[in-house]
NULUMNU-906251 format. One record per residue: residue in three letters; x, y, z of N, C-alpha, C in turn; chain. Coordinates in nm, 4 decimals. Example, Ala and Ser with C-alpha at 12.3 -4.5 7.8 and 13.67 -1.06 7.14 Angstrom:
# residues 2
ALA,1.3190,-0.5690,0.7800,1.2300,-0.4500,0.7800,1.3200,-0.3300,0.7800,A
SER,1.2850,-0.2250,0.7080,1.3670,-0.1060,0.7140,1.2900,0.0030,0.7870,A
END
This chain:
# residues 224
MET,0.0813,-0.1197,0.0000,0.0000,0.0000,0.0000,0.0856,0.1259,0.0000,A
GLN,0.1993,0.1229,0.0701,0.2856,0.2400,0.0763,0.3340,0.2806,-0.0616,A
ASP,0.3663,0.1820,-0.1469,0.4133,0.2143,-0.2820,0.3047,0.2870,-0.3604,A
ILE,0.1786,0.2438,-0.3427,0.0671,0.3080,-0.4125,0.0454,0.4487,-0.3587,A
LEU,0.0463,0.4629,-0.2253,0.0239,0.5925,-0.1636,0.1314,0.6936,-0.2018,A
SER,0.2543,0.6449,-0.2230,0.3639,0.7350,-0.2551,0.3451,0.8014,-0.3911,A
ASN,0.2618,0.7435,-0.4773,0.2383,0.7987,-0.6098,0.1125,0.8848,-0.6173,A
ILE,0.0476,0.9071,-0.5034,-0.0774,0.9813,-0.5004,-0.0527,1.1235,-0.4510,A
ILE,-0.1116,1.2195,-0.5183,-0.1062,1.3587,-0.4764,-0.2357,1.3903,-0.4026,A
ILE,-0.2234,1.4394,-0.2799,-0.3411,1.4739,-0.2017,-0.3972,1.6059,-0.2534,A
SER,-0.5210,1.6038,-0.2989,-0.5847,1.7248,-0.3511,-0.6506,1.8024,-0.2379,A
VAL,-0.6275,1.9335,-0.2351,-0.6856,2.0219,-0.1348,-0.7621,2.1320,-0.2073,A
ASN,-0.8752,2.1697,-0.1511,-0.9577,2.2754,-0.2091,-0.8717,2.3989,-0.2394,A
PRO,-0.8645,2.4422,-0.3643,-0.7783,2.5559,-0.4010,-0.8180,2.6871,-0.3350,A
LYS,-0.9396,2.6957,-0.2817,-0.9816,2.8177,-0.2125,-0.9130,2.8335,-0.0768,A
LEU,-0.8428,2.7292,-0.0330,-0.7747,2.7352,0.0958,-0.6359,2.7971,0.0865,A
TYR,-0.5864,2.8177,-0.0329,-0.4538,2.8780,-0.0469,-0.4532,2.9838,-0.1570,A
VAL,-0.3548,3.0728,-0.1473,-0.3336,3.1723,-0.2519,-0.2515,3.1107,-0.3642,A
LYS,-0.1457,3.0401,-0.3250,-0.0621,2.9650,-0.4177,-0.0438,2.8251,-0.3614,A
ASN,-0.0575,2.7238,-0.4448,-0.0456,2.5857,-0.3995,0.0940,2.5597,-0.3439,A
PRO,0.1062,2.5303,-0.2138,0.2386,2.5096,-0.1550,0.3107,2.3857,-0.2075,A
GLU,0.2354,2.2947,-0.2687,0.2970,2.1732,-0.3219,0.3781,2.2004,-0.4491,A
THR,0.3654,2.3206,-0.5047,0.4266,2.3485,-0.6344,0.5656,2.4107,-0.6250,A
SER,0.6155,2.4324,-0.5042,0.7480,2.4940,-0.4918,0.8207,2.4420,-0.3689,A
GLU,0.9508,2.4557,-0.3699,1.0325,2.4138,-0.2554,0.9989,2.4965,-0.1322,A
LEU,0.9788,2.6277,-0.1510,0.9427,2.7135,-0.0375,0.8068,2.6737,0.0188,A
GLY,0.7107,2.6460,-0.0687,0.5781,2.6061,-0.0224,0.5824,2.4791,0.0605,A
ARG,0.6570,2.3811,0.0147,0.6691,2.2557,0.0907,0.7422,2.2795,0.2230,A
LYS,0.8394,2.3716,0.2219,0.9114,2.4065,0.3447,0.8177,2.4740,0.4442,A
ILE,0.7275,2.5574,0.3931,0.6277,2.6226,0.4780,0.5379,2.5182,0.5435,A
ILE,0.4903,2.4220,0.4665,0.4039,2.3166,0.5211,0.4794,2.2337,0.6245,A
GLN,0.5979,2.1900,0.5898,0.6773,2.1061,0.6798,0.7008,2.1747,0.8138,A
ASN,0.7407,2.3007,0.8094,0.7769,2.3697,0.9333,0.6573,2.4268,1.0074,A
SER,0.5474,2.4525,0.9375,0.4266,2.4952,1.0082,0.3757,2.3829,1.0975,A
ILE,0.3839,2.2601,1.0503,0.3433,2.1441,1.1300,0.4296,2.1327,1.2556,A
ILE,0.5593,2.1464,1.2368,0.6521,2.1361,1.3500,0.6278,2.2486,1.4503,A
LEU,0.6075,2.3712,1.3995,0.5925,2.4861,1.4887,0.4587,2.4848,1.5622,A
ILE,0.3507,2.4509,1.4938,0.2201,2.4438,1.5607,0.2231,2.3381,1.6700,A
ASP,0.2859,2.2253,1.6425,0.2987,2.1201,1.7441,0.3799,2.1693,1.8629,A
SER,0.4809,2.2501,1.8366,0.5713,2.2962,1.9420,0.5096,2.4022,2.0319,A
ILE,0.4411,2.5012,1.9728,0.3939,2.6154,2.0526,0.2426,2.6264,2.0603,A
GLY,0.1700,2.5459,1.9834,0.0246,2.5536,1.9821,-0.0254,2.6526,1.8784,A
PHE,-0.1490,2.6319,1.8338,-0.2028,2.7145,1.7265,-0.2264,2.8589,1.7708,A
GLU,-0.2649,2.8790,1.8976,-0.2916,3.0142,1.9454,-0.1680,3.1029,1.9354,A
ASP,-0.0513,3.0489,1.9679,0.0723,3.1273,1.9663,0.1433,3.1238,1.8314,A
PHE,0.0944,3.0436,1.7410,0.1552,3.0325,1.6084,0.1246,3.1574,1.5260,A
THR,0.2259,3.2152,1.4643,0.2082,3.3286,1.3736,0.2951,3.3081,1.2505,A
PHE,0.2607,3.3768,1.1437,0.3421,3.3706,1.0224,0.4784,3.4344,1.0461,A
LYS,0.4844,3.5339,1.1352,0.6134,3.5954,1.1670,0.7075,3.4924,1.2295,A
LYS,0.6561,3.4136,1.3247,0.7378,3.3103,1.3885,0.7765,3.2020,1.2891,A
LEU,0.6834,3.1678,1.1995,0.7140,3.0672,1.0978,0.8218,3.1197,1.0037,A
GLY,0.8114,3.2457,0.9645,0.9125,3.3049,0.8776,1.0502,3.3023,0.9402,A
GLU,1.0557,3.3317,1.0698,1.1838,3.3270,1.1406,1.2400,3.1856,1.1424,A
LYS,1.1520,3.0893,1.1561,1.1965,2.9498,1.1632,1.2538,2.9017,1.0308,A
ILE,1.1942,2.9456,0.9200,1.2396,2.8974,0.7884,1.3361,2.9950,0.7216,A
GLY,1.3661,3.1064,0.7891,1.4593,3.2029,0.7329,1.4037,3.2746,0.6126,A
SER,1.2758,3.3121,0.6209,1.2107,3.3797,0.5095,1.1245,3.4931,0.5631,A
ASN,1.0911,3.5875,0.4774,1.0056,3.6985,0.5183,0.8638,3.6509,0.5471,A
GLU,0.8005,3.7158,0.6429,0.6605,3.6867,0.6732,0.5741,3.7029,0.5492,A
SER,0.6068,3.8030,0.4672,0.5272,3.8311,0.3470,0.5297,3.7155,0.2483,A
SER,0.6387,3.6373,0.2495,0.6478,3.5243,0.1565,0.5471,3.4165,0.1912,A
ILE,0.5102,3.4051,0.3191,0.4112,3.3055,0.3613,0.2711,3.3492,0.3188,A
TYR,0.2478,3.4808,0.3237,0.1182,3.5329,0.2809,0.0966,3.5133,0.1305,A
ARG,0.2015,3.4872,0.0568,0.1844,3.4571,-0.0855,0.1214,3.3194,-0.1055,A
TYR,0.1247,3.2375,-0.0001,0.0673,3.1034,-0.0065,-0.0648,3.0930,0.0699,A
PHE,-0.0734,3.1602,0.1853,-0.1940,3.1523,0.2683,-0.2329,3.2910,0.3166,A
GLU,-0.3610,3.3218,0.3116,-0.4047,3.4547,0.3516,-0.4177,3.4700,0.5023,A
SER,-0.4248,3.3578,0.5759,-0.4356,3.3638,0.7218,-0.3937,3.2299,0.7818,A
LYS,-0.3648,3.2314,0.9099,-0.3277,3.1058,0.9755,-0.4485,3.0133,0.9891,A
HIS,-0.5689,3.0696,0.9915,-0.6896,2.9864,0.9921,-0.6992,2.9069,0.8626,A
LYS,-0.6740,2.9731,0.7500,-0.6768,2.9028,0.6224,-0.5664,2.7967,0.6173,A
MET,-0.4519,2.8260,0.6785,-0.3449,2.7264,0.6809,-0.3878,2.6032,0.7618,A
LEU,-0.4531,2.6253,0.8748,-0.4988,2.5119,0.9559,-0.6047,2.4323,0.8808,A
LEU,-0.6927,2.5005,0.8090,-0.7906,2.4313,0.7251,-0.7204,2.3492,0.6168,A
TYR,-0.6158,2.4062,0.5589,-0.5386,2.3347,0.4567,-0.4763,2.2087,0.5165,A
LEU,-0.4099,2.2214,0.6297,-0.3453,2.1060,0.6936,-0.4482,1.9997,0.7304,A
SER,-0.5642,2.0421,0.7794,-0.6697,1.9479,0.8155,-0.7223,1.8753,0.6931,A
SER,-0.7457,1.9509,0.5849,-0.7962,1.8912,0.4619,-0.6952,1.7930,0.4038,A
TRP,-0.5669,1.8298,0.4086,-0.4622,1.7398,0.3604,-0.4622,1.6110,0.4427,A
TYR,-0.4732,1.6247,0.5741,-0.4731,1.5080,0.6633,-0.5894,1.4144,0.6320,A
TRP,-0.7101,1.4698,0.6189,-0.8262,1.3844,0.5926,-0.8201,1.3239,0.4530,A
GLY,-0.7581,1.3944,0.3583,-0.7376,1.3357,0.2264,-0.6447,1.2165,0.2322,A
TRP,-0.5401,1.2281,0.3127,-0.4456,1.1178,0.3312,-0.5152,0.9993,0.3994,A
ILE,-0.5975,1.0282,0.5005,-0.6745,0.9234,0.5680,-0.7711,0.8570,0.4703,A
GLU,-0.8318,0.9352,0.3838,-0.9265,0.8799,0.2869,-0.8592,0.7798,0.1938,A
TYR,-0.7409,0.8134,0.1445,-0.6680,0.7193,0.0595,-0.6312,0.5930,0.1371,A
LYS,-0.5835,0.6087,0.2597,-0.5509,0.4917,0.3411,-0.6741,0.4045,0.3632,A
LEU,-0.7862,0.4691,0.3879,-0.9112,0.3971,0.4138,-0.9554,0.3177,0.2911,A
ALA,-0.9456,0.3803,0.1753,-0.9873,0.3136,0.0521,-0.9027,0.1900,0.0245,A
PHE,-0.7716,0.2035,0.0348,-0.6834,0.0910,0.0052,-0.6900,-0.0183,0.1117,A
ALA,-0.7048,0.0209,0.2376,-0.7039,-0.0781,0.3458,-0.8281,-0.1659,0.3456,A
THR,-0.9400,-0.1138,0.2924,-1.0652,-0.1893,0.2991,-1.1018,-0.2559,0.1669,A
THR,-1.0168,-0.2406,0.0670,-1.0414,-0.3057,-0.0613,-1.0218,-0.4571,-0.0483,A
ASN,-1.1085,-0.5325,-0.1141,-1.0984,-0.6792,-0.1206,-1.1223,-0.7482,0.0136,A
ILE,-1.1922,-0.6815,0.1054,-1.2378,-0.7471,0.2283,-1.3869,-0.7739,0.2106,A
ASP,-1.4236,-0.8994,0.1984,-1.5617,-0.9344,0.1645,-1.6564,-0.9279,0.2836,A
ASN,-1.6075,-0.9648,0.4016,-1.6935,-0.9679,0.5193,-1.7219,-0.8247,0.5666,A
PRO,-1.8498,-0.7832,0.5714,-1.8826,-0.6442,0.6063,-1.8312,-0.6001,0.7432,A
MET,-1.8432,-0.6865,0.8447,-1.7955,-0.6485,0.9778,-1.6436,-0.6357,0.9808,A
GLU,-1.5752,-0.7269,0.9123,-1.4288,-0.7175,0.9084,-1.3847,-0.5926,0.8328,A
ARG,-1.4588,-0.5563,0.7272,-1.4270,-0.4348,0.6525,-1.4492,-0.3120,0.7409,A
LEU,-1.5589,-0.3101,0.8155,-1.5856,-0.1991,0.9059,-1.4773,-0.1885,1.0133,A
LYS,-1.4400,-0.3018,1.0698,-1.3369,-0.2999,1.1739,-1.2041,-0.2489,1.1201,A
LYS,-1.1714,-0.2866,0.9958,-1.0488,-0.2368,0.9338,-1.0585,-0.0865,0.9114,A
GLY,-1.1760,-0.0397,0.8692,-1.1958,0.1036,0.8517,-1.1805,0.1793,0.9826,A
ILE,-1.2333,0.1218,1.0891,-1.2204,0.1842,1.2204,-1.0744,0.1932,1.2622,A
VAL,-0.9985,0.0896,1.2339,-0.8550,0.0925,1.2648,-0.7888,0.2127,1.1975,A
VAL,-0.8193,0.2323,1.0695,-0.7549,0.3403,0.9939,-0.7859,0.4773,1.0528,A
VAL,-0.9126,0.5006,1.0903,-0.9509,0.6352,1.1349,-0.9305,0.6574,1.2844,A
THR,-0.8931,0.5535,1.3588,-0.8781,0.5701,1.5043,-0.7393,0.5376,1.5568,A
GLU,-0.6553,0.4716,1.4775,-0.5266,0.4256,1.5286,-0.4285,0.5406,1.5474,A
LYS,-0.3263,0.5154,1.6275,-0.2157,0.6096,1.6410,-0.1402,0.6140,1.5091,A
ILE,-0.1141,0.7330,1.4592,-0.0561,0.7499,1.3267,0.0964,0.7507,1.3333,A
GLU,0.1567,0.6751,1.2435,0.3014,0.6770,1.2260,0.3344,0.7579,1.1011,A
ASP,0.4536,0.8159,1.0984,0.4925,0.8975,0.9842,0.5014,0.8130,0.8577,A
ASP,0.4481,0.8664,0.7497,0.4552,0.8028,0.6185,0.5788,0.8574,0.5473,A
VAL,0.6803,0.7749,0.5328,0.8090,0.8216,0.4777,0.7988,0.8615,0.3316,A
SER,0.6901,0.8234,0.2654,0.6756,0.8583,0.1242,0.6374,1.0051,0.1047,A
THR,0.5905,1.0711,0.2104,0.5586,1.2146,0.2032,0.6637,1.2892,0.2847,A
LEU,0.7710,1.3284,0.2195,0.8890,1.3772,0.2895,0.8649,1.5085,0.3631,A
HIS,0.7798,1.5954,0.3112,0.7615,1.7268,0.3724,0.6454,1.7300,0.4720,A
VAL,0.5785,1.6177,0.4908,0.4690,1.6103,0.5875,0.4959,1.4949,0.6834,A
ASN,0.5081,1.5277,0.8115,0.5209,1.4247,0.9141,0.3803,1.3966,0.9669,A
GLU,0.3209,1.2876,0.9194,0.1820,1.2574,0.9548,0.1643,1.2286,1.1033,A
SER,0.2661,1.1772,1.1679,0.2568,1.1512,1.3106,0.2388,1.2818,1.3890,A
ILE,0.3167,1.3838,1.3526,0.3030,1.5143,1.4182,0.1732,1.5811,1.3761,A
LEU,0.1396,1.5699,1.2469,0.0146,1.6298,1.1983,-0.1054,1.5694,1.2696,A
ASN,-0.1018,1.4403,1.2953,-0.2090,1.3746,1.3698,-0.2249,1.4352,1.5094,A
LYS,-0.1139,1.4664,1.5741,-0.1189,1.5314,1.7059,-0.1873,1.6677,1.6959,A
ILE,-0.1583,1.7407,1.5869,-0.2214,1.8708,1.5659,-0.3709,1.8543,1.5430,A
ILE,-0.4092,1.7553,1.4626,-0.5521,1.7316,1.4369,-0.6233,1.6976,1.5675,A
ILE,-0.5627,1.6158,1.6507,-0.6215,1.5811,1.7801,-0.6415,1.7063,1.8652,A
GLN,-0.5422,1.7940,1.8659,-0.5455,1.9123,1.9515,-0.6277,2.0268,1.8924,A
GLU,-0.6216,2.0434,1.7611,-0.6670,2.1688,1.7016,-0.7830,2.1567,1.6018,A
PHE,-0.8209,2.0359,1.5603,-0.9171,2.0242,1.4502,-1.0497,2.0930,1.4793,A
THR,-1.0968,2.0873,1.6034,-1.2251,2.1503,1.6347,-1.2208,2.3010,1.6109,A
LYS,-1.1003,2.3597,1.6123,-1.0897,2.5038,1.5878,-1.1250,2.5378,1.4435,A
THR,-1.1193,2.4415,1.3537,-1.1608,2.4677,1.2157,-1.3124,2.4651,1.2022,A
LEU,-1.3798,2.3977,1.2950,-1.5253,2.3810,1.2875,-1.6009,2.4803,1.3746,A
LEU,-1.5507,2.5048,1.4946,-1.6249,2.5852,1.5920,-1.5965,2.7331,1.5724,A
THR,-1.6415,2.7846,1.4590,-1.6240,2.9259,1.4254,-1.7560,2.9818,1.3736,A
LYS,-1.7658,3.1139,1.3719,-1.8848,3.1793,1.3182,-1.8975,3.1574,1.1674,A
GLU,-1.7856,3.1269,1.1035,-1.7834,3.1149,0.9575,-1.8083,2.9729,0.9084,A
VAL,-1.8377,2.8790,0.9991,-1.8421,2.7382,0.9623,-1.9450,2.7097,0.8526,A
ASP,-2.0604,2.7739,0.8577,-2.1637,2.7464,0.7573,-2.1188,2.7924,0.6186,A
GLU,-2.0600,2.9107,0.6127,-2.0113,2.9621,0.4847,-1.8946,2.8777,0.4339,A
GLU,-1.8043,2.8395,0.5241,-1.6900,2.7577,0.4837,-1.7348,2.6186,0.4399,A
ASN,-1.8402,2.5687,0.5020,-1.8948,2.4397,0.4591,-1.9505,2.4504,0.3177,A
LYS,-2.0191,2.5620,0.2871,-2.0708,2.5832,0.1517,-1.9576,2.5909,0.0492,A
GLU,-1.8430,2.6429,0.0935,-1.7265,2.6531,0.0043,-1.6578,2.5177,-0.0158,A
GLY,-1.7005,2.4171,0.0596,-1.6444,2.2828,0.0436,-1.5201,2.2558,0.1238,A
PHE,-1.4935,2.3391,0.2268,-1.3701,2.3243,0.3033,-1.3670,2.1960,0.3857,A
PHE,-1.4844,2.1392,0.4163,-1.4904,2.0180,0.4989,-1.5332,1.8958,0.4183,A
LEU,-1.5272,1.9077,0.2880,-1.5769,1.8016,0.2009,-1.5020,1.6701,0.2213,A
VAL,-1.3704,1.6755,0.2310,-1.2918,1.5524,0.2456,-1.3199,1.4876,0.3804,A
TYR,-1.3279,1.5694,0.4853,-1.3621,1.5192,0.6181,-1.4959,1.4468,0.6151,A
LYS,-1.5945,1.5046,0.5474,-1.7264,1.4419,0.5389,-1.7223,1.3151,0.4539,A
ARG,-1.6343,1.3132,0.3534,-1.6221,1.1909,0.2726,-1.5681,1.0749,0.3557,A
VAL,-1.4745,1.1029,0.4439,-1.4224,0.9982,0.5329,-1.5352,0.9429,0.6191,A
ILE,-1.6142,1.0319,0.6771,-1.7274,0.9896,0.7600,-1.8263,0.9077,0.6779,A
ASN,-1.8525,0.9494,0.5544,-1.9475,0.8770,0.4704,-1.8964,0.7396,0.4283,A
ARG,-1.7652,0.7244,0.4159,-1.7099,0.5912,0.3875,-1.7358,0.4967,0.5044,A
ILE,-1.7150,0.5458,0.6257,-1.7447,0.4639,0.7435,-1.8945,0.4372,0.7523,A
LEU,-1.9744,0.5377,0.7190,-2.1205,0.5219,0.7171,-2.1625,0.4077,0.6256,A
GLU,-2.1078,0.4026,0.5065,-2.1416,0.2955,0.4122,-2.1068,0.1592,0.4697,A
MET,-1.9942,0.1497,0.5386,-1.9533,0.0222,0.5979,-2.0475,-0.0190,0.7104,A
ILE,-2.0917,0.0792,0.7894,-2.1875,0.0503,0.8967,-2.3172,-0.0058,0.8389,A
LEU,-2.3674,0.0556,0.7337,-2.4930,0.0131,0.6731,-2.4812,-0.1218,0.6033,A
GLU,-2.3605,-0.1557,0.5589,-2.3400,-0.2891,0.5016,-2.3512,-0.3957,0.6100,A
VAL,-2.3106,-0.3615,0.7315,-2.3218,-0.4552,0.8435,-2.4657,-0.4638,0.8921,A
ASP,-2.5274,-0.3476,0.9084,-2.6646,-0.3434,0.9609,-2.7429,-0.2340,0.8892,A
PRO,-2.8089,-0.2691,0.7786,-2.8830,-0.1700,0.6994,-2.9979,-0.1045,0.7759,A
ASP,-3.0424,-0.1675,0.8840,-3.1572,-0.1163,0.9584,-3.1173,-0.0269,1.0761,A
TYR,-2.9878,-0.0109,1.0984,-2.9460,0.0719,1.2119,-2.9788,0.2180,1.1826,A
GLU,-3.0622,0.2789,1.2665,-3.1201,0.4097,1.2348,-3.0317,0.5283,1.2725,A
PHE,-2.9222,0.5039,1.3421,-2.8358,0.6137,1.3828,-2.6972,0.6028,1.3186,A
ALA,-2.6948,0.5516,1.1963,-2.5668,0.5212,1.1308,-2.4813,0.6462,1.1086,A
LYS,-2.5432,0.7571,1.0696,-2.4662,0.8804,1.0478,-2.4038,0.9297,1.1777,A
SER,-2.4833,0.9278,1.2836,-2.4322,0.9736,1.4133,-2.3208,0.8824,1.4635,A
LEU,-2.3375,0.7522,1.4411,-2.2341,0.6575,1.4828,-2.1053,0.6811,1.4040,A
SER,-2.1180,0.7006,1.2745,-2.0000,0.7197,1.1915,-1.9238,0.8457,1.2298,A
SER,-1.9946,0.9571,1.2444,-1.9266,1.0814,1.2817,-1.8702,1.0730,1.4232,A
SER,-1.9382,0.9978,1.5101,-1.8876,0.9796,1.6473,-1.7581,0.8998,1.6481,A
ILE,-1.7475,0.8010,1.5614,-1.6242,0.7217,1.5529,-1.5086,0.8077,1.5056,A
VAL,-1.5301,0.8828,1.3976,-1.4203,0.9597,1.3370,-1.3753,1.0729,1.4286,A
GLU,-1.4691,1.1532,1.4753,-1.4296,1.2659,1.5602,-1.4091,1.2232,1.7049,A
GLY,-1.4887,1.1263,1.7498,-1.4745,1.0794,1.8871,-1.3384,1.0180,1.9139,A
ALA,-1.2812,0.9543,1.8127,-1.1480,0.8961,1.8299,-1.0445,1.0040,1.8607,A
LEU,-1.0571,1.1194,1.7960,-0.9660,1.2303,1.8262,-0.9809,1.2717,1.9721,A
HIS,-1.1053,1.2797,2.0177,-1.1308,1.3205,2.1563,-1.0766,1.2179,2.2550,A
GLN,-1.0938,1.0890,2.2249,-1.0422,0.9853,2.3146,-0.8896,0.9874,2.3210,A
HIS,-0.8249,1.0124,2.2081,-0.6786,1.0267,2.2091,-0.6379,1.1457,2.2961,A
PHE,-0.7137,1.2548,2.2874,-0.6842,1.3731,2.3692,-0.7007,1.3412,2.5177,A
LEU,-0.8120,1.2771,2.5521,-0.8354,1.2415,2.6919,-0.7274,1.1471,2.7435,A
LYS,-0.6894,1.0512,2.6606,-0.5871,0.9537,2.7015,-0.4558,1.0226,2.7371,A
ASP,-0.4249,1.1299,2.6683,-0.2976,1.1991,2.6903,-0.3058,1.3078,2.7967,A
HIS,-0.4262,1.3639,2.8201,-0.4341,1.4829,2.9051,-0.5324,1.4736,3.0208,A
LEU,-0.6439,1.4029,3.0033,-0.7455,1.3920,3.1084,-0.7747,1.2445,3.1327,A
LYS,-0.6778,1.1772,3.1847,-0.6771,1.0314,3.1908,-0.7885,0.9720,3.2777,A
THR,-0.8398,1.0498,3.3728,-0.9375,0.9936,3.4668,-1.0781,0.9837,3.4089,A
ILE,-1.1021,1.0371,3.2895,-1.2375,1.0309,3.2339,-1.2421,0.9521,3.1033,A
THR,-1.1480,0.8628,3.0841,-1.1527,0.7707,2.9715,-1.0957,0.6364,3.0138,A
ASN,-1.1427,0.5304,2.9511,-1.0851,0.3977,2.9736,-0.9641,0.3723,2.8853,A
CYS,-0.9414,0.4604,2.7900,-0.8265,0.4433,2.7006,-0.6977,0.4772,2.7746,A
ASN,-0.5972,0.3936,2.7542,-0.4677,0.4121,2.8205,-0.3613,0.3459,2.7340,A
GLU,-0.2494,0.3123,2.7922,-0.1395,0.2527,2.7155,-0.1724,0.1127,2.6643,A
SER,-0.2665,0.0453,2.7289,-0.3006,-0.0911,2.6866,-0.4368,-0.0997,2.6172,A
ILE,-0.5219,0.0002,2.6368,-0.6527,0.0045,2.5705,-0.6554,0.1277,2.4815,A
SER,-0.6697,0.1075,2.3519,-0.6648,0.2191,2.2580,-0.8054,0.2638,2.2196,A
PRO,-0.8208,0.3847,2.1655,-0.9495,0.4244,2.1094,-0.9994,0.3259,2.0040,A
THR,-0.9076,0.2649,1.9303,-0.9460,0.1626,1.8327,-1.0158,0.0457,1.9014,A
ASP,-0.9610,-0.0013,2.0124,-1.0230,-0.1102,2.0880,-1.1643,-0.0727,2.1300,A
PHE,-1.1796,0.0494,2.1785,-1.3109,0.0952,2.2254,-1.4132,0.0954,2.1128,A
TYR,-1.3790,0.1528,1.9983,-1.4779,0.1663,1.8912,-1.5078,0.0334,1.8218,A
ILE,-1.4113,-0.0545,1.8137,-1.4398,-0.1875,1.7598,-1.5323,-0.2638,1.8537,A
ASN,-1.5063,-0.2550,1.9837,-1.5956,-0.3174,2.0816,-1.7357,-0.2594,2.0716,A
LEU,-1.7457,-0.1287,2.0507,-1.8745,-0.0626,2.0422,-1.9571,-0.1153,1.9245,A
VAL,-1.8971,-0.1208,1.8061,-1.9748,-0.1638,1.6890,-2.0055,-0.3130,1.6950,A
GLU,-1.9156,-0.3924,1.7499,-1.9422,-0.5366,1.7609,-2.0616,-0.5637,1.8509,A
ASN,-2.0809,-0.4819,1.9536,-2.1917,-0.5028,2.0465,-2.3175,-0.4268,2.0072,A
LEU,-2.3035,-0.3288,1.9187,-2.4159,-0.2441,1.8823,-2.4888,-0.2890,1.7569,A
LEU,-2.4143,-0.3355,1.6584,-2.4730,-0.3643,1.5273,-2.5127,-0.5109,1.5149,A
LYS,-2.6188,-0.5348,1.4424,-2.6606,-0.6715,1.4112,-2.5673,-0.7298,1.3076,A
LYS,-2.5251,-0.8519,1.3304,-2.4327,-0.9155,1.2356,-2.5031,-1.0316,1.1659,A
END
């Protein structure tokens, strides 16, 4: 699967950038180091000025690629979910048993992420940490309805809909399939956060993963 993924270009809504960062060495450097810097200092303290200092470039050069740090976070989130979507598609191909296919899909969207060496300028392991910490900041804004109309969350919703299809293949009569699917995808981020920061209000720990929880949930919830 890695060989196939290495030949795939993750498409991101062009409205999220001024200039596609994938098209230049500076753009890829901006993406690579923005991930590292946001992970290091948090999104609230992240600025283009600090990023420029880190990469040895003018702040204005970053604005040639992104009009705001919010748009950059949306770009990183969209790229991440696009990468997850490709992993999900390949991992669940040729699995005939619906429950086994669903369980494999759950693994992809809930597991701890390791860096994909085929994407040299994106460390997916660090990006996953950012998504866990910061993804809700892309949604919980006054502009969410307008940004949704612009298609900024389309890839994220496609991931949820792929899991939805797998749920319905297992149990076509389950009436809360959409809620279950979105709860698995976003809830896994929350469980990872709780496991790392608020340990007393989750059962997830070093030996029980969010993946274990959600697989147990669907096995006991859905008719097989």
